[in-house]
C-alpha positions in Angstrom: 23.8 -87.0 -47.8 22.1 -85.7 -44.6 21.4 -82.0 -44.0 23.6 -80.2 -41.5 21.3 -77.6 -40.2 22.6 -74.6 -38.2 20.7 -72.0 -36.2 22.2 -68.5 -35.7 20.8 -66.5 -32.8 21.9 -64.0 -30.3 21.1 -61.2 -27.9 22.2 -59.1 -25.0 23.9 -60.9 -22.1 23.7 -60.0 -18.4 27.5 -59.8 -18.3 30.1 -60.3 -21.1 31.7 -63.0 -19.0 28.8 -65.5 -19.0 26.4 -66.8 -21.6 23.2 -65.8 -19.8 20.7 -63.7 -21.8 19.3 -60.5 -20.2 15.9 -61.1 -21.8 15.1 -64.5 -23.3 12.1 -63.0 -25.0 14.3 -60.6 -26.9 16.6 -63.2 -28.4 17.3 -62.4 -32.1 16.8 -65.4 -34.3 18.9 -64.7 -37.4 17.8 -67.9 -39.2 18.3 -71.5 -40.0 21.1 -72.4 -42.5 21.8 -75.5 -44.5 25.5 -75.6 -43.9 28.2 -74.2 -41.6 29.7 -71.8 -44.1 26.4 -69.9 -44.6 25.7 -69.9 -40.9 29.2 -68.6 -40.2 28.7 -65.8 -42.7 25.4 -64.8 -41.0 26.9 -65.0 -37.5 29.9 -62.9 -38.6 27.6 -60.2 -40.1 25.5 -59.9 -36.9 28.6 -60.0 -34.7 30.2 -57.2 -36.7 26.9 -55.2 -36.8 26.8 -55.2 -32.9 30.5 -54.9 -32.2 30.1 -51.7 -30.3 27.9 -53.4 -27.6 30.1 -55.6 -25.5 27.0 -57.4 -24.0 25.8 -58.6 -27.4 26.7 -62.2 -28.5 25.7 -64.3 -31.4 26.0 -68.1 -31.5 25.8 -71.0 -34.0 23.8 -74.0 -32.8 24.5 -77.2 -34.6 20.9 -78.4 -35.0 21.9 -81.5 -37.0 23.7 -82.8 -33.9 20.5 -82.8 -32.0 18.9 -85.0 -34.6 21.8 -87.6 -34.6 23.9 -87.3 -31.4 25.8 -90.5 -32.2 27.4 -88.9 -35.2 30.5 -86.9 -34.2 31.5 -83.9 -36.3 34.5 -81.6 -36.1 34.7 -78.0 -37.1 36.9 -78.9 -40.1 34.4 -81.5 -41.2 31.8 -78.7 -41.2 33.8 -76.7 -43.6 34.4 -79.6 -45.9 38.1 -79.8 -45.2 
């Protein structure tokens, strides 16, 4: 079975309507996770921690898709459903 690595990261955006970081050097790298469920838990914790700042956004990057772009995956496949 191949690993399905996920990167959780975020930071302050220039405007809440676009995904453009105010300062790329200040991006918060939460961490790399071995599955979507643990990445989602980390993403949710950071999103809730920064909920009072409308400019803060956190994202989950599907690193495993960069390694094997020919392999399609759906969100339900990520959760094991």
